[in-house]
C-alpha positions as CSV (number, residue, x, y, z in Angstrom):
1,L,-18.2,12.2,9.0
2,F,-18.0,8.6,10.3
3,N,-15.2,7.5,8.0
4,K,-13.2,10.7,8.7
5,Y,-12.9,10.1,12.4
6,V,-12.7,6.3,12.4
7,L,-9.5,6.6,10.3
8,S,-8.0,9.0,12.8
9,G,-8.8,6.7,15.7
10,T,-11.7,8.8,17.0
11,V,-15.5,8.4,16.8
12,L,-18.4,10.5,17.7
13,C,-20.3,9.2,20.7
14,H,-23.9,8.7,19.7
15,T,-25.2,9.5,23.1
16,C,-23.4,12.6,24.3
17,I,-21.9,13.9,21.1
18,Y,-18.3,13.9,22.2
19,F,-15.5,12.8,20.0
20,I,-13.9,9.9,21.8
21,K,-10.9,7.5,21.4
22,V,-11.5,4.1,19.9
23,E,-10.2,1.4,22.3
24,K,-9.3,-2.2,21.6
25,N,-12.9,-3.2,21.4
26,P,-14.2,-0.8,18.7
27,S,-17.8,-2.0,19.2
28,K,-17.8,-0.4,22.7
29,P,-16.0,2.9,22.5
30,R,-15.1,4.4,25.9
31,C,-17.0,7.6,26.7
32,S,-15.6,9.7,29.6
33,Y,-18.7,11.8,29.9
34,Y,-21.1,9.0,30.9
35,N,-18.2,6.9,32.3
36,N,-19.5,3.7,30.7
37,Y,-19.4,1.7,27.5
38,H,-21.9,2.1,24.7
39,S,-23.1,-1.1,23.1
40,K,-23.1,0.5,19.6
41,M,-20.5,2.6,17.7
42,T,-22.8,4.9,15.8
43,A,-21.6,8.1,14.3
44,T,-24.4,10.6,14.7
45,K,-24.6,13.5,12.3
46,I,-24.3,16.8,14.2
47,R,-27.4,18.8,13.5
48,N,-26.2,22.4,13.8
49,S,-29.3,23.5,11.9
50,D,-31.0,24.1,15.2
51,K,-28.0,26.0,16.7
52,R,-26.2,29.2,15.8
53,E,-22.7,30.4,16.8
54,I,-23.1,33.3,19.3
55,G,-19.5,33.9,20.2
56,N,-19.3,37.1,18.1
57,E,-21.9,38.6,20.4
58,A,-19.5,38.4,23.3
59,V,-16.4,40.2,24.6
60,W,-13.5,37.7,24.9
61,S,-10.6,38.0,27.2
62,L,-7.8,35.7,28.4
63,S,-5.9,35.4,31.7
64,T,-2.6,35.5,29.8
65,A,-1.4,35.1,26.2
66,K,1.9,34.9,24.3
67,P,2.2,37.8,21.8
68,G,0.6,36.7,18.5
69,N,-1.3,33.8,20.1
70,G,-4.4,35.4,21.7
71,V,-8.1,35.9,21.2
72,E,-7.8,36.6,17.5
73,Q,-6.2,33.2,16.9
74,L,-8.7,31.5,19.1
75,R,-11.6,32.8,17.1
76,D,-10.2,32.9,13.5
77,D,-11.8,29.7,12.2
78,N,-8.3,28.3,11.5
79,N,-7.3,25.1,13.2
80,D,-3.7,25.8,12.5
81,T,-3.6,28.7,14.8
82,Y,-4.0,28.7,18.6
83,W,-4.1,30.5,21.9
84,Q,-1.0,30.0,24.0
85,S,-1.1,31.0,27.6
86,D,1.9,32.7,29.2
87,G,1.7,32.5,32.9
88,S,0.7,30.5,36.0
89,Q,-2.2,28.1,36.1
90,P,-5.2,28.1,36.0
91,H,-5.5,29.5,32.5
92,L,-8.8,31.3,31.8
93,I,-11.0,32.2,28.8
94,N,-13.6,34.8,29.7
95,I,-16.7,35.2,27.5
96,Q,-18.9,38.1,28.5
97,F,-22.3,38.8,26.8
98,H,-24.1,42.2,27.0
99,K,-27.3,40.4,28.0
100,K,-28.3,37.1,29.4
101,M,-28.0,34.5,26.7
102,S,-29.4,31.0,26.1
103,I,-26.3,28.8,25.6
104,A,-26.7,25.2,24.2
105,E,-23.2,24.0,23.6
106,V,-19.5,24.9,23.9
107,S,-17.0,23.4,21.4
108,F,-13.2,23.2,21.6
109,Y,-10.7,22.2,18.9
110,L,-7.7,20.4,20.4
111,D,-4.8,18.5,18.8
112,Y,-2.7,16.3,21.1
113,K,-0.5,15.1,18.2
114,L,0.7,18.6,17.5
115,D,0.5,20.2,21.0
116,E,1.5,17.3,23.3
117,S,2.2,18.7,26.8
118,Y,0.3,21.9,25.9
119,T,-2.9,20.0,25.4
120,P,-5.5,20.5,28.1
121,K,-6.3,17.5,30.2
122,K,-8.8,19.0,32.6
123,L,-11.3,21.8,31.8
124,S,-13.9,23.5,33.9
125,V,-16.9,25.3,32.3
126,R,-18.3,27.9,34.7
127,A,-21.2,30.3,34.3
128,G,-22.8,33.3,36.0
129,T,-23.5,37.0,35.8
130,T,-20.1,38.4,36.7
131,F,-16.6,37.2,37.8
132,H,-17.9,37.1,41.4
133,D,-20.8,34.6,41.1
134,L,-19.5,32.0,38.7
135,E,-20.5,28.4,39.4
136,E,-19.1,25.3,37.8
137,V,-21.5,23.7,35.2
138,H,-19.3,20.9,34.0
139,L,-15.8,19.4,34.7
140,L,-14.3,17.8,31.6
141,E,-11.4,15.4,31.7
142,L,-9.7,14.5,28.4
143,D,-7.3,11.8,27.2
144,E,-5.2,12.8,24.3
145,P,-8.0,14.6,22.4
146,N,-7.7,15.1,18.6
147,G,-10.4,17.2,16.9
148,W,-13.6,18.9,18.1
149,I,-14.8,18.3,21.6
150,F,-18.5,19.2,22.1
151,V,-19.8,19.9,25.5
152,P,-23.7,20.1,25.7
153,I,-23.8,22.4,28.6
154,G,-27.4,23.3,27.8
155,E,-28.5,19.8,28.4
156,I,-26.4,19.6,31.5
157,A,-27.7,22.8,33.0
158,N,-31.3,22.5,31.6
159,H,-32.5,25.8,32.9
160,G,-36.3,26.0,33.0
161,G,-36.5,22.6,31.3
162,Q,-35.4,24.2,28.0
163,K,-32.1,22.4,27.6
164,V,-30.2,25.7,27.7
165,L,-27.8,27.4,30.1
166,R,-28.9,31.0,30.8
167,A,-26.0,33.2,31.6
168,H,-24.3,36.6,31.0
169,F,-20.8,35.3,31.6
170,L,-19.1,32.1,30.6
171,Q,-15.6,31.1,31.7
172,I,-13.4,28.2,30.5
173,E,-10.8,27.3,33.1
174,V,-7.9,25.1,32.1
175,L,-6.9,23.2,35.3
176,A,-4.3,20.8,34.0
177,M,-2.3,19.8,30.9
178,H,-1.1,16.5,29.6
179,Q,2.4,15.4,30.7
180,N,2.1,18.0,33.6
181,G,2.6,20.8,31.1
182,R,2.6,24.4,32.3
183,D,1.1,26.5,29.5
184,T,-1.8,25.5,27.2
185,H,-2.8,25.5,23.5
186,I,-6.4,25.7,22.5
187,R,-6.9,26.1,18.8
188,Q,-10.6,27.1,18.5
189,V,-13.5,27.8,20.8
190,K,-17.1,28.1,19.6
191,V,-20.2,28.9,21.6
192,Y,-23.6,27.9,20.3
193,G,-27.1,29.0,21.2
194,P,-30.5,27.6,20.0
195,R,-31.7,28.9,16.6
196,Q,-35.2,30.3,16.7
197,S,-37.3,31.6,13.9
198,S,-38.8,35.1,14.1
199,S,-42.3,33.6,14.5
200,H,-41.1,31.3,17.3
201,R,-39.6,34.3,19.1
202,M,-42.7,36.3,18.7
203,L,-44.9,33.5,19.9
204,H,-42.9,33.2,23.1
205,S,-42.3,36.9,23.6
206,T,-43.5,38.4,26.9
207,V,-45.9,41.3,26.5
208,E,-47.3,43.0,29.6
209,G,-46.6,39.9,31.8
210,G,-48.2,37.5,29.4
211,Q,-47.2,35.4,26.4
212,F,-48.6,35.0,22.9
213,T,-50.5,31.7,23.0
214,S,-53.5,32.2,20.6
215,Q,-53.7,31.6,16.9
216,E,-55.0,35.2,16.5
217,F,-51.8,36.7,17.8
218,F,-49.6,34.1,16.1
219,Q,-50.8,34.9,12.6
220,F,-49.4,38.5,13.0
221,S,-46.1,37.3,14.4
222,C,-44.1,38.1,11.2
223,I,-44.1,40.6,8.4
224,R,-44.3,39.2,4.8
């Protein structure tokens, strides 16, 4: 993982798990999320074992799309395809779940080398229950991104101290493109939630206003 992204001029920030550009001083790569310099360039392995992709549990819609470049291309696990908007800004990706979900992370695949002026420069991640009560969770500014961009919105929102964002509705708003472009290309979007074992879910399930906290209940939390 480290060698792959160093060769392409990009490294993985060890603090905020963003892919970031390597500047002239490679020992202190610039991180736009924390807006400072890190003293070490450490490529941290992404541990997705504790996360699961939950995008397939949602209904996806777009503000506009060019024919043949819509939701299907945005979610097909192919970095060679992309969503292309076809209208005025801002461009929107709407992700609506049938129940309130715990969201840990949103990931985007962007390629400035291929998309140039179509590449998003400023993105807003918003969340709520419906279209009418959305609030901004994070504003992301990018500089010629190339690869996966990971946004830890769970840690940013930190609802209930659980490092997750609890929401029915997630909206990605593309506010600006590089080179003052009009339409946008986003090649992939992934939404991750925390992965929990069945025993963990049972242990924390609410039953008649209470929670399973004793060893006696916990030993019957799964079927063998």
